[in-house]
C-alpha atoms as one frame of an Amber mdcrd trajectory, in Angstrom:
protein
  11.388 130.705 124.682   8.559 128.917 122.917   7.924 129.578 119.281   4.613
 131.259 119.853   6.367 134.026 121.779   6.108 137.207 119.743   9.262 139.290
 119.616   8.622 143.037 119.350   9.065 144.123 115.746  10.729 147.439 115.069
   8.629 149.601 112.797  11.482 151.861 111.790  13.670 149.290 110.082  13.996
 150.283 106.456  14.417 147.267 104.182  17.798 147.335 102.471  17.940 146.848
  98.720  19.118 143.374  97.801  20.773 143.601  94.407  21.355 139.881  94.092
  18.857 137.081  93.786  17.904 135.878  97.223  17.474 137.609 100.555  19.588
 140.044 102.564  19.899 139.500 106.317  18.581 142.504 108.257  18.753 141.291
 111.844  18.431 138.168 113.939  17.725 137.041 117.468  18.956 133.984 119.383
  16.960 132.366 122.169  17.435 129.269 124.317  20.698 128.262 122.653  23.608
 127.223 124.885  24.475 130.275 127.040  22.008 132.569 125.252  18.550 132.838
 126.773  17.516 135.855 124.699  20.187 137.886 122.930  17.875 140.671 121.833
  17.811 141.786 118.200  21.213 141.906 116.513  21.222 144.305 113.553  23.264
 142.986 110.610  25.351 145.247 108.410  27.258 144.361 105.260  30.102 143.531
 107.646  29.223 143.056 111.320  31.751 142.648 114.125  30.730 140.936 117.381
  33.175 142.168 120.011  33.558 140.527 123.382  35.957 138.915 125.806  36.617
 135.194 125.900  33.702 133.169 127.318  31.235 135.991 126.657  29.318 133.765
 124.226  30.306 135.200 120.834  30.403 131.752 119.210  26.945 131.018 120.576
  25.623 133.913 118.515  27.119 132.572 115.285  26.288 128.877 115.602  22.458
 129.192 115.661  22.502 131.482 112.618  24.622 128.906 110.792  22.111 126.216
 111.736  19.249 128.298 110.338  20.286 127.301 106.796  23.780 125.776 106.770
  25.727 125.439 103.536  27.134 122.223 104.987  26.733 120.380 108.276  25.040
 122.457 110.932  22.954 119.720 112.516  21.478 120.484 115.932  23.394 118.683
 118.682  21.069 118.410 121.700  23.782 117.738 124.276  25.747 120.773 123.065
  23.064 123.178 121.852  20.198 122.818 124.349  20.626 125.116 127.377  21.498
 122.872 130.306  18.764 124.404 132.473  16.104 123.516 129.874  17.614 120.303
 128.528  14.864 117.948 129.645  12.078 120.377 128.714  13.342 120.952 125.169
  14.212 117.277 124.725  10.593 116.347 125.438   9.111 118.988 123.109  11.697
 120.297 120.608   8.903 121.442 118.288   7.908 124.088 120.847  11.222 125.921
 121.037  12.800 128.163 118.444  16.500 128.903 118.781  16.965 131.562 116.111
  14.725 134.084 114.359  16.063 136.078 111.415  14.528 138.844 109.347  15.449
 139.316 105.699  14.896 141.877 102.996  13.330 139.885 100.156  14.661 142.171
  97.425  13.706 141.058  93.935  11.675 138.189  95.326   9.117 140.500  96.966
   6.822 140.575  93.913   6.805 136.784  93.554   6.165 136.227  97.260   3.416
 138.846  97.293   1.692 137.052  94.419   1.930 133.698  96.209   0.735 135.117
  99.522  -1.965 137.326  98.001  -0.722 140.324  99.954   0.546 143.775  98.882
   4.107 143.797  97.577   5.122 146.335 100.212   4.082 143.815 102.881   6.300
 141.159 101.306   9.525 143.197 101.407  10.453 141.777 104.812  10.141 138.159
 105.905  10.880 136.564 109.267  12.188 132.994 109.415  12.507 131.049 112.664
  13.983 127.597 113.130  12.829 125.228 115.839  14.756 122.479 117.565  12.839
 119.791 115.674  14.302 121.200 112.436  11.086 122.831 111.204  10.722 126.414
 110.036   8.171 129.100 110.761   7.816 132.140 108.551   5.949 135.426 108.912
   5.657 138.737 107.124   6.171 141.365 109.855   4.862 144.192 107.671   1.605
 142.398 106.850  -1.370 142.558 109.166  -4.892 141.542 108.177  -7.175 144.555
 108.623 -10.510 143.075 109.791 -11.781 146.515 110.785 -11.406 147.780 107.227
 -13.154 144.675 105.831 -16.080 145.085 108.237 -16.371 148.780 107.459 -16.374
 148.068 103.727 -19.080 145.369 104.136 -21.352 147.729 106.098 -20.741 150.457
 103.516 -21.766 148.036 100.739 -25.023 147.277 102.582 -25.738 150.967 103.137
 -25.052 151.736  99.480 -27.408 148.901  98.434 -30.136 150.307 100.694 -29.695
 153.763  99.202 -29.816 152.390  95.649 -32.934 150.328  96.432 -34.679 153.451
  97.682 -34.185 155.096  94.309 -35.472 152.170  92.189 -38.867 152.118  90.518
 -41.453 149.518  91.339 -40.056 145.994  91.136 -41.395 142.663  92.460 -38.162
 142.100  94.450 -37.710 145.641  95.718 -39.690 145.288  98.954 -38.126 141.973
 100.014 -34.632 143.182  99.058 -35.143 146.376 101.072 -36.322 144.409 104.099
 -33.367 142.005 103.877 -30.749 144.739 103.594 -32.361 146.683 106.430 -32.419
 143.598 108.697 -28.799 142.700 107.837 -27.600 146.182 108.728 -29.534 146.163
 111.987 -28.237 142.703 112.894 -24.563 143.385 112.058 -24.495 146.799 113.723
 -25.980 145.254 116.840 -23.170 142.724 117.184 -20.345 143.473 119.614 -17.866
 141.767 117.291 -18.460 141.018 113.615 -16.692 137.890 112.355 -16.003 136.503
 108.921 -18.719 133.926 109.525 -21.243 136.723 110.110 -20.413 138.132 106.677
 -20.684 134.651 105.215 -24.261 134.332 106.565 -25.125 137.795 105.238 -23.764
 136.898 101.801 -25.758 133.640 101.772 -28.943 135.509 102.709 -28.492 137.877
  99.777 -27.737 134.966  97.427 -30.894 133.119  98.575 -33.058 136.095  97.614
 -31.896 136.086  94.001 -34.304 134.031  91.824 -32.888 131.158  89.784 -34.525
 132.563  86.667 -34.847 136.316  87.290 -36.720 138.618  84.895 -34.464 140.190
  82.305 -35.889 143.634  83.085 -35.259 143.467  86.857 -33.068 146.261  88.274
 -32.940 144.718  91.765 -31.192 141.477  90.741 -27.984 143.155  89.418 -27.845
 145.215  92.604 -28.200 142.081  94.765 -25.534 140.276  92.756 -23.115 143.161
  93.281 -23.902 143.113  97.007 -23.386 139.337  97.162 -20.000 139.702  95.460
 -18.866 142.541  97.761 -19.871 140.691 100.939 -18.077 137.571  99.659 -14.850
 139.479  99.015 -14.816 141.093 102.458 -15.708 137.757 104.087 -12.812 136.056
 102.235 -10.410 138.730 103.465 -11.456 138.026 107.059 -11.406 134.234 107.008
  -8.343 133.787 104.782  -5.593 131.849 106.588  -2.284 133.507 107.460  -0.399
 133.505 104.134   2.754 132.392 105.916   1.110 129.046 106.719   0.845 128.076
 103.061   3.219 125.250 102.217   4.089 126.536  98.727   4.914 129.946 100.158
   6.979 128.429 102.972   8.979 126.394 100.463   9.524 129.463  98.269  10.853
 131.480 101.224  13.197 128.750 102.451  14.514 128.187  98.914  15.657 131.806
  98.747  17.310 131.955 102.152  21.028 132.699 101.986  23.207 129.782 102.961
  25.394 130.315 105.985  29.067 129.290 105.900  30.609 128.951 109.362  34.357
 128.759 109.867  36.524 128.617 112.970  40.218 128.100 113.581  39.557 124.484
 114.515  39.347 123.694 110.823  42.844 124.890 109.940  44.780 122.400 107.834
  47.917 120.669 109.032  50.853 120.241 106.679  51.096 116.452 107.086  47.928
 114.403 106.927  47.749 110.703 107.765  45.352 109.315 105.193  44.054 106.274
 107.132  42.881 108.614 109.913  41.296 110.915 107.360  39.348 108.056 105.812
  38.232 106.843 109.225  37.173 110.301 110.538  35.242 111.154 107.400  33.015
 108.193 108.031  32.398 108.915 111.719  29.481 110.870 113.154  30.691 110.990
 116.781  33.599 113.410 116.412  34.062 116.333 118.776  33.891 119.947 117.635
  37.605 120.271 116.858  37.919 116.903 115.124  34.722 117.501 113.177  35.930
 120.901 111.940  39.244 119.376 110.852  37.514 116.494 109.063  35.252 118.982
 107.304  38.206 120.974 105.925  39.979 117.798 104.835  36.869 116.595 103.050
  36.758 119.922 101.213  40.462 119.664 100.388  40.154 116.247  98.786  37.063
 117.334  96.901  39.149 120.193  95.551  41.988 117.823  94.607  39.455 115.820
  92.630  40.018 112.435  94.270  38.971 110.962  97.576  41.394 110.120 100.351
  40.572 106.429  99.917  41.500 106.628  96.248  44.799 108.367  97.002  45.578
 105.511  99.373  44.714 102.953  96.709  46.748 104.686  94.006  49.753 104.772
  96.304  49.879 101.055  97.130  53.119  99.182  96.447  53.643  95.461  95.841
  53.891  94.609  99.524  50.528  96.249 100.249  48.891  94.281  97.414  50.494
  91.037  98.600  49.392  91.572 102.173  45.842  92.342 101.066  45.736  89.188
  98.933  47.076  87.134 101.800  44.488  88.615 104.162  41.711  87.673 101.732
  43.083  84.135 101.401  43.206  83.713 105.176  39.668  85.095 105.515  38.367
  82.685 102.875  40.303  79.547 103.917  40.168  80.063 107.667  42.758  78.268
 109.822  44.049  76.218 106.881  44.852  79.377 105.001  46.572  80.871 108.026
  48.715  77.714 108.412  49.700  77.752 104.725  50.714  81.411 105.046  52.809
  80.801 108.156  54.418  77.661 106.673  55.313  79.502 103.466  56.919  82.371
 105.348  58.830  79.942 107.594  60.304  78.280 104.496  61.204  81.668 103.052
  58.669  81.447 100.264  57.751  85.029  99.380  55.552  85.934  96.427  57.644
  87.673  93.811  56.338  90.761  92.020  54.864  90.120  88.643  56.113  92.530
  85.924  52.557  93.336  84.919  51.587  94.125  88.505  54.676  96.290  88.901
  53.695  98.186  85.752  50.204  98.708  87.126  51.616  99.965  90.424  53.915
 102.395  88.614  51.067 103.651  86.450  48.832 104.161  89.499  51.509 106.166
  91.303  52.134 108.235  88.182  48.410 108.909  87.945  48.366 110.022  91.561
  51.381 112.280  91.033  49.774 113.938  87.995  46.491 114.424  89.860  48.242
 116.045  92.827  50.416 118.236  90.606  47.357 119.411  88.699  45.514 120.085
  91.962  48.449 122.112  93.322  48.515 124.228  90.168  44.755 124.728  90.375
  44.928 125.782  94.033  47.802 128.187  93.342  45.865 129.882  90.562  42.535
 130.094  92.372  44.094 131.292  95.640  46.028 134.034  93.797  42.767 135.318
  92.297  41.250 135.487  95.758  44.113 136.646  97.991  46.137 139.519  96.497
  48.656 139.972  99.334  51.064 137.230  98.219  52.147 134.996  95.337  51.953
 131.662  97.110  52.637 128.420  95.260  51.217 125.177  96.629  52.258 121.628
  95.948  50.570 118.430  97.112  52.613 115.341  97.793  51.567 111.809  98.775
  54.036 109.343 100.205  52.505 106.034 101.204  49.910 106.800 103.866  51.019
 110.401 104.255  49.729 113.472 102.424  51.670 116.764 102.621  51.107 120.361
 101.558  54.200 122.380 100.584  54.257 126.172 100.212  56.656 128.621  98.572
  56.505 132.270  97.519  58.763 134.968  96.091  60.127 135.944  99.499  60.729
 132.314 100.485  61.336 130.377  97.265  62.401 127.284  99.179  59.388 125.016
  99.760  58.284 124.650 103.373  55.549 122.482 104.900  52.315 124.375 105.484
  52.512 123.709 109.218  55.820 125.589 109.367  54.370 128.665 107.702  52.386
 131.262 109.609  49.116 130.348 111.261  47.667 133.256 109.315  48.425 131.541
 105.995  47.015 128.274 107.356  43.819 130.125 108.279  43.467 131.873 104.933
  44.078 128.703 102.927  41.708 126.599 105.025  38.987 129.257 105.004  39.410
 129.706 101.252  38.840 126.005 100.624  35.794 125.793 102.897  34.253 128.969
 101.514  34.899 128.004  97.893  33.475 124.522  98.355  30.474 125.234 100.572
  29.434 128.292  98.593  29.314 125.927  95.630  30.060 128.699  93.141  27.023
 130.726  94.209  29.034 133.089  96.387  26.538 135.924  96.062  23.961 134.188
  98.223  26.064 133.145 101.197  26.546 134.797 104.579  30.006 134.177 106.044
  30.184 133.534 109.783  33.805 133.769 110.914  34.710 132.824 114.477  37.782
 134.710 115.737  39.342 135.152 112.272  43.015 136.040 112.179  43.464 136.109
 115.958  47.039 134.846 115.503  47.917 137.412 112.836  50.258 140.348 113.337
  48.326 143.601 114.026  49.148 144.927 110.551  47.922 141.666 109.018  44.745
 141.962 111.092  44.135 145.358 109.549  44.740 143.830 106.124  42.160 141.198
 107.016  39.670 143.902 107.939  40.251 145.514 104.530  39.971 142.076 102.897
  36.486 141.737 104.383  35.464 144.849 102.448  36.199 143.064  99.190  34.365
 139.908 100.213  31.400 141.964 101.369  30.727 143.104  97.812  29.028 139.740
  97.291  28.693 138.298 100.788  27.472 139.593 104.097  30.018 138.868 106.838
  29.528 138.458 110.571  32.670 137.827 112.577  33.669 137.635 116.222  36.772
 139.199 117.684  38.350 140.647 120.794  41.116 142.484 118.928  40.968 146.275
 118.489  42.918 145.856 115.227  39.886 144.121 113.681  37.580 146.986 114.701
  38.378 150.024 112.584  37.528 153.286 114.302  35.979 154.634 111.100  33.739
 151.568 110.940  32.365 151.507 114.473  28.844 151.404 113.048  29.455 147.741
 112.251  30.491 146.868 115.830  28.206 145.071 118.299  29.106 144.465 121.934
  28.751 140.938 123.300  28.819 140.515 127.057  27.501 138.439 129.926  24.405
 140.030 131.409  23.539 140.223 135.073  21.552 137.004 134.765  24.641 135.155
 133.485  23.391 134.785 129.905  24.908 136.202 126.736  23.662 139.586 125.569
  24.418 141.646 122.474  23.960 145.351 121.857  24.624 147.826 119.078  24.898
 150.575 121.707  28.642 150.710 122.312  28.077 152.796 125.440  25.658 150.357
 127.050  26.767 149.130 130.472  28.019 145.559 130.445  26.839 142.959 132.876
  29.575 143.068 135.513  32.839 144.806 136.322  34.799 141.753 135.203  33.117
 141.668 131.778  33.856 145.107 130.346  36.275 143.833 127.746  33.982 144.563
 124.797  33.916 148.271 125.570  37.661 148.249 126.204  38.341 146.760 122.753
  36.151 149.424 121.125  37.857 152.223 123.036  41.261 150.770 122.184  40.374
 150.804 118.492  39.302 154.434 118.791  42.435 155.342 120.754  44.660 153.721
 118.128  43.041 155.741 115.385  43.261 158.981 117.358  46.876 158.284 118.336
  47.919 157.679 114.741  46.388 160.953 113.618  47.645 162.871 116.632  51.225
 161.671 116.293  51.416 162.592 112.636  53.514 165.782 112.581  53.144 166.385
 116.327  55.995 167.013 118.732  56.265 164.035 121.106  57.076 164.633 124.766
  57.824 161.684 127.043  56.657 161.908 130.649  56.958 159.571 133.626  53.354
 158.413 133.973  49.701 159.133 133.249  49.763 161.623 136.121  52.170 163.915
 134.300  50.364 163.258 131.023  47.068 164.432 132.546  48.420 167.602 134.171
  50.591 168.655 131.220  47.701 168.186 128.801  45.648 170.591 130.963  48.533
 173.076 130.974  48.823 172.950 127.176  45.059 173.295 126.603  44.538 176.241
 128.977  47.701 178.042 127.860  46.605 177.891 124.236  43.101 179.021 125.238
  44.465 182.030 127.111  46.781 183.026 124.261  49.880 182.616 126.434  51.235
 179.855 124.163  50.843 179.552 120.394  52.556 176.343 119.183  53.575 175.872
 115.562  52.447 172.262 115.778  50.673 170.040 118.247  52.405 168.619 121.298
  51.586 165.074 122.434  52.482 163.769 125.901  53.236 160.037 126.071  53.731
 158.246 129.421  56.707 155.909 129.782  57.235 154.096 133.079  60.827 153.149
 133.777  64.182 154.006 132.292  64.311 151.120 129.829  60.838 151.875 128.494
  61.661 155.559 128.126  64.888 154.768 126.274  63.067 152.468 123.850  60.207
 154.915 123.302  62.673 157.731 122.668  64.435 155.690 119.972  61.148 154.606
 118.360  59.793 158.142 118.263  63.092 159.451 116.891  62.750 157.053 113.961
  59.097 157.789 113.215  59.158 161.543 113.890  62.601 162.309 112.439  63.534
 164.036 115.699  64.412 163.250 119.281  61.472 163.647 121.687  61.713 165.928
 124.713  61.587 164.323 128.178  59.923 165.900 131.218  61.196 164.616 134.585
  60.276 165.716 138.082  62.403 166.000 141.223  61.151 162.829 142.908  63.451
 159.922 143.609  62.162 158.088 140.538  62.575 161.195 138.389  66.170 161.706
 139.484  66.923 158.030 138.847  65.481 158.292 135.348  67.549 161.405 134.619
  70.710 159.632 135.741  70.007 156.604 133.571  69.205 158.426 130.331  71.854
 158.567 127.628  70.455 161.687 125.957  70.335 164.359 128.661  70.227 167.251
 126.198  66.526 166.733 125.590  65.538 166.464 129.281  63.560 169.283 130.869
  63.545 169.068 134.695  60.517 170.520 136.453  62.811 171.833 139.186  64.135
 174.347 136.623  60.635 175.812 136.394  59.740 175.986 140.105  63.166 176.293
 141.716  62.470 173.426 144.151  64.639 170.300 143.956  61.790 167.943 144.911
  59.258 169.434 142.523  56.502 167.219 141.092  54.044 168.183 138.390  51.410
 169.073 141.007  53.570 172.035 142.061  52.723 173.755 138.789  49.074 174.056
 139.898  47.400 176.213 142.550  48.132 174.365 145.780  44.886 175.467 147.458
  42.817 173.893 144.651  44.830 170.687 144.909  44.259 170.501 148.664  40.494
 170.988 148.311  40.247 168.223 145.734  42.370 165.845 147.817  40.052 166.401
 150.782  37.151 165.386 148.552  38.965 162.233 147.467  39.612 161.140 151.055
  36.617 162.565 153.037  37.905 161.002 156.267  40.337 163.221 158.190  39.705
 165.187 161.352  41.875 168.004 159.972  41.276 168.972 156.357  44.400 169.175
 154.276  43.224 172.499 152.867  43.467 173.973 156.398  47.152 173.101 156.902
  48.733 173.075 153.423  51.657 175.504 153.124  52.089 177.642 150.030  55.493
 177.358 148.332  56.422 173.888 149.602  56.279 170.649 147.501  52.699 169.412
 147.440  53.218 165.620 147.348  55.542 165.584 150.355  53.056 167.658 152.362
  50.128 165.411 151.377  51.983 162.261 152.412  53.007 163.781 155.747  49.426
 164.917 156.451  48.021 161.483 155.597  50.492 159.785 157.942  49.675 162.188
 160.745  45.934 161.613 160.275  46.292 157.826 160.086  45.122 157.779 156.470
  46.389 155.156 154.034  46.438 156.839 150.657  45.396 154.657 147.734  48.136
 153.516 145.384  46.660 155.658 142.608  45.717 158.664 144.744  47.785 161.029
 142.613  46.080 159.825 139.431  42.632 160.178 141.026  43.544 163.704 142.070
  44.866 164.485 138.576  41.578 163.412 136.995  39.582 165.586 139.405  41.856
 168.571 138.770  41.643 168.088 135.000  37.859 168.186 135.161  37.725 171.249
 137.426  40.407 173.239 135.618  39.003 172.684 132.145  35.500 173.475 133.388
  36.678 176.764 134.912  38.828 177.773 131.940  41.901 180.022 131.959  40.173
 183.176 133.259  40.690 182.413 136.959  44.369 181.474 136.650  46.842 183.702
 138.492  49.521 185.472 136.471  52.320 183.621 138.282  50.817 180.246 137.393
  50.400 181.238 133.754  53.999 182.459 133.654  55.295 179.118 134.951  53.237
 177.238 132.395  54.525 179.474 129.586  58.126 178.886 130.674  57.537 175.123
 130.711  55.941 174.961 127.263  58.471 177.297 125.667  61.209 175.191 127.192
  59.743 172.123 125.516  59.634 173.699 122.050  63.003 175.446 122.384  65.630
 173.898 120.090  63.157 171.229 119.037  64.214 169.703 115.735  61.803 170.590
 112.934  60.140 167.678 111.224  61.957 166.284 108.208
């Protein structure tokens, strides 16, 4: 997308108040960057979550925003950043392609920018900044539009007013010529199809030419003409003034107030043991890959924090042998072959340079200096990290041994020091992110936007929720945009911050704030799944609190029993003292585990509902706690009862016919009242040559749920309601009250 392309600007975006100095990000749009052809506008909140499956392009929505105004690094990499389909085109004309456009609330800076731009302050409350592939910026004020129509109307009104005033003046030597000029100017301008700023310039010059150089002091026409000249000049200036956003001083002022963007990914996580020669080498290289570059960046930040450079730590840690070898290498380099021969001859004769006491003292002092520096840095890191991360009392210690640099960690729960690499990846992430954020923000944390790529993906779910809460604290001073595919990092009560990222039908990355928007393909619906999972987790937590849990065999039983509970309560046949939640558990082992877990959390043993199928009988035989089992056969009187037998069999048959839509004989025409439904359906399908889908019972359950809830309890037969009442009362009978 070339830079002259005009994105549609929303007129209903209310600028958000920016309390701090600098701008607040409102929204941004990515175009022609890696897998993103045009993302569409992405609205930014205080905290914004980009949710999508792997390979959906979430990172490609963070990277261009980082490169808009990076706190560190962020150079455009053509081979990585240019879309492959447009590589040659962009390479030949990078100045014609923008890759990110962001809109900001200018906050306190609006008045200053309005003064520079010579526009109303209200028009300076929102600024758009685009970055092009050649590194240049383009700015615009979306709320400012030059009103040429108003300027033209005001100029014509000034001429008409002058004509009216001239008509009322007494005799004057200039009155007749002034009248004729104004009349001709009005006729000429009103006859034009389009009036330009140059037309007003010519009109102003004509009026100015009529004014004498030395006018009579008593003339009443001259002041009138001067006022007309001034008015026409002002309206002309308004029409021919250049776009204020093209002014260099204004452009510099806008860019100076842009927030800096700090990007962090897991690639930058620190290792516990660092080989200093490699660090020194990588810090000086510009050809590192993404992972190596991220690691080198974090290490550079670490050594800046320590207060010495990696090269200096190496130098301070040299022993006598290192100094001797360096001196020998210099001697060989200076003396050439003769020096090499002298060195080899001396070593052959066993002549080794002996350490000088003064040199040994210098070596000891250097190592002591290094030790003190590292001890001080460890204390500093411990203190600063504790102020930032309240969930632990970690103590850090730096150690250098020859060419190796190590980070040791201890805390109250684990007082024994352990290498950082042997602690959790979550701690490695937090420490590494802390260092990068602290360093790249440069102390001005209140004007940085944090871009976090898959933060905390290796954390325990509870720790992920802690991380989500931690973002709330950071967001007091910093906007945060992060990517994730975990429902634990998408709080259900904060869904307004969630944005779906998915692959569109054209294969490019798309983003949407509409969480119900269809995603590009059936295989790329993971964003919506993560959002629904977050919502389900929240609902489940609330629902299970104080509810009576009932374990069932599958989602089929869960669906039917939920309908039974809802309609029985609606009809007044069943009035529970507390809610009843049905949880599916497939298999004996799973059911045993779920029963134990629910017993611990609910302070009671859950009830189990089992049918008369082969799997149901096997589950009943395998369960240790049979006292809490309710068999459906006790309700219907049939040994092979399934949950379907609790529903009107004629309605079931009609819905099954609609699922299949293939048989010669409809099942509804042959189904027999009073016999197990599932066995009849399977026999009918075999006789008709129909292969039932693996999930046919679940499909039927969903159809029945919809139909039964839509119809309500009014059409239920008394016998059906009686069976349902017996079932539900059996589930609550002897149920342990909550502790």
